[in-house]
N, C-alpha and C positions, 0 to 999 in steps of 0.2 A: 334897373339892371342893364349893364352895358351889352351891346349886341355882339354876336359872334364875330362879325366882320371887323368891328372896332378893336376888339381884344387881339385878334390875329394880326391885324395891320400894325398895331402899336408894337407888339412883341417882335414882329418881323423886321422892324426898322431900327430898334434900339441897338446900340453897340454891345457886342459881346467880347470885346478885347479884355485881356487881363483875367484875373481869377477872383474878381469881386462879385459877390452875389447879392449885393444890397438892393438891386432892382426888384428882387423877389420879396422884399419885406412886405408882410401883410397879404401876400399872394401864395406863398408856399413855405413850408417848414420842413426841417429834417432834424431828427434827434442827433445829439452829439455824443460820441463815446466818452466815458467817464475819465479816461486817462489824460485828457487835456494836452493834445499834441503840441500846440503852439507854446504853451507854458513850459512843458517838459523840454522842448527844443531850445527855448531861451536859456534854461538852466544849463544845458549842456554847452551852448555857445559861450556862456560866461566862463566856463572852465577850460575851453579849448585854446590852443595856440594858433592853429590854422584850420579853417573849416571850408567845406565845399557843400553847397546846396544844389542838388541836381534837379532839373526840370522844375525850376522855381515858379513857373507860370508868370504872373505879373509881379512877383516878389512880395505879395501881400502878407504871407505868413512870416517870411524872413524879416520883413520890415517891422513886425510887431515885437521882435526880440529886444531891440533897443540897445543892447550891448553886444559887441562883436570882437572876435579875436583880431590881432594885428593883421593877419592875412585871412580875408573872407572872400570867397568867389562863388558866384551863382551861374548856372548854365540854363539855357532855354532854347528850344528848337523853333517854335512858331513865331514868325516875324512880328505879328501884332503884339504878342505877349512880350517879346524881347524888347520892343520899344518901351512898353509900359514899365517893365522891370528895370530897365536902364534909368529911366527918369525917376523912379521911386528909390532905387537902391544906391545909385552913384552918390547922392548927397550924404548917404550914411557911411561912405567909405568902402562900399562893397563893389568889387569888380564883377561885371556881368559879361559873359561870353556866349556867343552863339555855338550851339552844339546839337547835332541831330539826334542824340540819344542812342545811336546805333554804332557809330564808329568809335575807335579808341579815344579815350579822354586825353586832352592835350596837356597832360601833367606828368611829371616825373614820378617814378616809383616812390612810395612813402612820403608823399607831399602833405597829407592832411591827417590830423589826429581825430577829426570829426567829419563824417560825411552824412548828410541828411537828404531826405526827399519825401515830399508829401504828395501822395497819389501819382506816383510815376506811371507812365504808360507801360514801361517794362523796366526791369532791373538787370543790368549787365553785372552779375555778381563777380565775375573774374576781374573786370575793370575796377569795380568798387574795392575789391581786396588789394589790387595792385597799387592804387594811389593812397591807401591807408598806411599810416605808420604802424609799426609793431606796438600793440597795446591800444591802437586806435579803435574808434567806435563808429558803426553805421546805425543810424536811427531813422526809422521811416514808418509813416502811416500809409497803408496801401488799400486799394479797392479790392474787396474779396470776391468770391465766386457768386455768380447770379445776382450781382448788385443791380437793383432797379429792373429786374427781369420782367416784372408785371407791366412796366411802362413800355419796354422794348417790344414785348410780345403783342401789344395792341397794334403795333405798326408792322412787325415782321412775322408774326405768327409764332407758334410754339418753338422753343429752342431747347431740346432735351439735353444738349451738351453744355448749357450755360454754367452748370455747377462743376464742370470738369476743368475749368481754367482758373487761374489766379487763386489757387488754393494755398492757404498758409503752410500746409505741410510740404507743398512743393517748394515754396520759398525757403523753408528751413533746410530742406535737402540740398537745394542749390547753394545756399550759403555755406553749408558744411562741406560740400564738394570743392569749394574754392578756399578751404582752409580756415573759415571763420567759425567762431563759437557763438551760437545763438544763446543769449543770456536772458531774453524776455520775448514772449510771444503771447498776445492777447487778441481775441476776436469779439466782434459785436455785430448784431443785426439791429438796424435802426429804422424806425418808422418815418416815412416821408408823406406829406400831404400837399396836393396841388388844388388850390381853391378856385382857379379859373383856367381856361384853355390857353390864355396868354402866357401863363407861367410855364406850361408844358412846351409851348413853342420856343420860349426863351431858353429853357434848359436843354432842349434838343439841339438848338443852334450852338450852344456853348459846349456841351458834352457830345461832340459829334460822333463818338464811337458807339453811343447807345443805339442810334439809328443812322448808320453811315451815309445813306442816300437821302437824308431828310431834306425836304423843302416844303413850304406851306402849299405850293401849287400841287406837288406830287401827292401829298397826303391830306388834301383839303376835306375830302369826304370823311376820313377817319377823325380828323380834328373836329368836324361838325358833330359827329356822334359822341365824341368825348365831351364836348360842350353841353350837349343835351343831357348826357349822363350826370355831369357835375351839377347842372341846374336842377335835375330831378332828384338826385340821391345825395348830393353833398360832395366833399372833396374826393378826388381820385387818390387812392392809397397805393403806395409801393414801398419797397423795403430796400435800404442800402446795406451793403455788406462791407465791413472794414476790419482790417487787422493791423496790429502794431507789432513791429519786429525790431529788436535791437540785437546787433551782433558785434562781436569784438574780434579783432585780429590778434592772435596770441603774441605775447612778447617773445623776444629771442630765447630759445631754450638754452639752458646751461647744464653742465654735467653734474653740478652739485644739487642734490635733492633733499638732503637731510643733514643734520649736524654731524660734524666729524670730530673725533676726539684727537688728543695729542697736539692741539693747537695748530694743525696744518690746514692750509687752504687748498682745496681741490682745484685742479686745472679746469678752466671754463672756456666755452666757445668764445665768449666775449668777457671783458672785465666785468665782474658782477656789479661794480659801481655804476657802469654805464647802463646796465639793465635797471638798476635801482633809480637812477636819475630819470630814465624814460618813464618809469612808473610815476614818479612825482610830477613829471611834466603832464602826463595824461590825467592824473587824479589829484592835482593840486587843490582844487576847490573842495573836493571831498575830504582831503586831509585837513584842510583848514577848518572845515565845518565841524569836524570831530575833535579838534584839538582843545584840550583843557589842561592847563599846567597843574602839576601836582603841588600841593602845599609845600612839600619839601623843596621843590624847585624855586619857589618864591623866597623861602628862607635862604637857599643857596645863593641866589642873586643878591640878596641883602648883604650877606657876608662878603661876597665878591666886591660889591660896591664899596664896602667899608675898607677892604684891603687896598683897593685902587686909590681911593680918596678923591682925586680929580684927574682930569686928563682925557685922552682919546682912547676908546676901545675899538679894536677890530673884531667884529662879530663874523664868524665863519658859519655859513648856513643859517641865515636869518629867518628863512621861511616866511611867515606872515609878518615878521617884524615885531612880534609881541615882546620878546626879550629886550630889544632895543628901546622900545617905548618905555618899558618899565625902568630901565637903567637911566634913560634920559630924564624921567621924573625924579630920579635920585641925584640929578645934577651932572651926569657924565655925558660926554659927547661920543656918539656911536657911529661907526662906519658900517653900513649894512651891506652884506654880500650874500650871494647864493650861486650855486652851480646850475640851478633850474630857472629857466627863463620865465616860466609861469609864476614863480614866487617873486621874481624881480618885477614882473608886471603888476602884481598885486600891491607891492610896496610903492611903486611909482604912482599907481592909481590913488593910493592913500596920501599922496603928496610928499613922499620921502625919497631922497636920493638913494639909489641902490646900485651896486656894481656886480656884474656877472663875473664870478671867480670860481675856478676849479682848483681846489686845494691840492690836488695831485700834481698839477703842472704849473700853475700860475704863481708869479712872484707875490709874496704877501705884503711887500712894502714895509713901511715903518720908518723910524721906530715909534711904537705905541706904548702907552702906559700899561695896556693889558690886551690879551686876546681871549675871546670867549668862543667856545664851540660846544653848544648844547645839542646832544643827540645827533651829532654829525660824524665824528671820528669812528663811530661804531659800524659805519658802512665800509670802512677801509680794511684791506688785509693787513697783516702784521708788519710787513715791510713798508707799505704805504703809511701806516700809522706812525712808525718810527721816524720816517722821513719828515712828516708834517710836524711831529713833536720837536724835532731838531730845528726845522726852519722857523717854527713859532718862537723858539728861543732867540733866534737871530733877529726877530721882528719886534722885540720889546726893548725898552730901556733897561739899564742895570737895575735890578730889583723889581722889574716888571712882573705883572701877575698873569697867570694862565689858569683858566677855568674850563673844565670840560666834563661831560658825562658820557658814560658808556654802559652797556648792559653787562651784568655779571654772569659768568658761566664759563664753559669750556668749548673750544672749537669754534665752528661757524655754522650758519644755518640759513636756509631760504624760508620765507614765509609769505603767504598771501592774505594773512589776517588783516583786518581793518580796511584795506583798500581793494581787496580781491585781485590784486596784481602782485607780481613777485618783487620782493625786496630782500637784500642780503645783509646779514648782520654777522659781525665778529664779536665773540664774547671774551671777556677778560677776567683774570683773577688778580688779587691785590699784589702778590709777590712779583710776577713778571712786569706788571705795570710800574711798580716802584723802581725796579731795576732799569727799565728803559728811561724813565724820567731822570734818574740820577745820572745815567750815561749821557743824557742830552743836555745837562746843565740846569736842571730844575731841582729845587728843594721843596718837598711836599709840605704844605702848611696844614692840610687836612685831607683825609680820604674817608668818606662816609659810605656805609652800606645802606642803601635805601630800598625799602619795599615798594615796588611799583604796583600798578594795577594788575598786571599779569606776569611780570618778570622782575627780578631784582636788578638794581642799578648800582653803579659806583659813581659818586660825585667827588671830583678832585679839584682842589685849589693848590696852586704851586707858585713859587717865586723864582725868578731867574737868579742863579748864583754867580 
């Protein structure tokens, strides 16, 4: 058995820079919460467009993610950790900035759709809310009340107030006060074991807030008693407290909250399409993970491909690019476009060219053999829809084909189903749809009423007259 002096001297000399605890392997253990923060964080990073990791330590957890948004920034206050984080994260394309954790964050309002932080010293909820985009998410694992109190009290004496700070309910209230909606909150108490006094010296040098005035000289007698206790009774036992909190910044509010009859679109604070696009930007990965084409859609694309024969198709709102891939397998050339950068990024990552295009304002180009818009035009109001139908006619060759799908019904509606974020839909009936197509220079080849999973659809194939 190693001597007390040897164990203390070794632990007092080893570097404690960064947030790597591998030195403790075989000398101390701590249970891990079942939610798997690093894995859950990586999933959210894969869906984000711009991410900020606050108080990143040495960047160890962020570096595990492997996949990062185009814009990823980490901040750290402690200079030794800052140097470690910079060396670890810069090669991964992550920008690392010095920030004291107390002053205003050096970013514009609404800069990030994901903000993360593992074990922050404190959380400035107002600043977190400020730099988040509408619909953005804050995801954090934090140290809870009275964490490792048994160890601290050996050195500092009883602390009756230990359970009154860092409480999850206070974090929830603070987030709510800054306008955020807490969508998940979990708590865990975790057993920790220290198998030798060197492990205790190391952890107290690293986690300086547990015993703020710690040094081996100052607490040599206490450390010796702990060494004797561990030798006599076995590992020193303490308990860590952790909580997971996920909060979302509400998307812009609009005045439309339910479906309106008579085919009119209610006035909104912002264009409902912009709010819908913000939802897709935030929840693109979730949308793609749940997307499964209806068998009727496969049949519809087969008929579309037969009508086109050969040539180039402009696809509006390609999303994952599933439709484009299917048509390419049928021998067509497809130009992929979308108004959501997150979907563009997915298609680029899959090795396909894709163009950012807002059908409300951007030139469609052409002429093409055909235009396809599956589950896209249903987000437009009726005036926007008519405008796009007309411009699509000008984008195809004589006799060119136009295929699109919309939801069948009356009026318009907001929904948060499927993505838990707001999307706006305009519903159509056959008669007004046929009238607009005829006025815009289209001859309808087929119009099918399709029974969807939750709502009915209209599938339309038309030719330019």
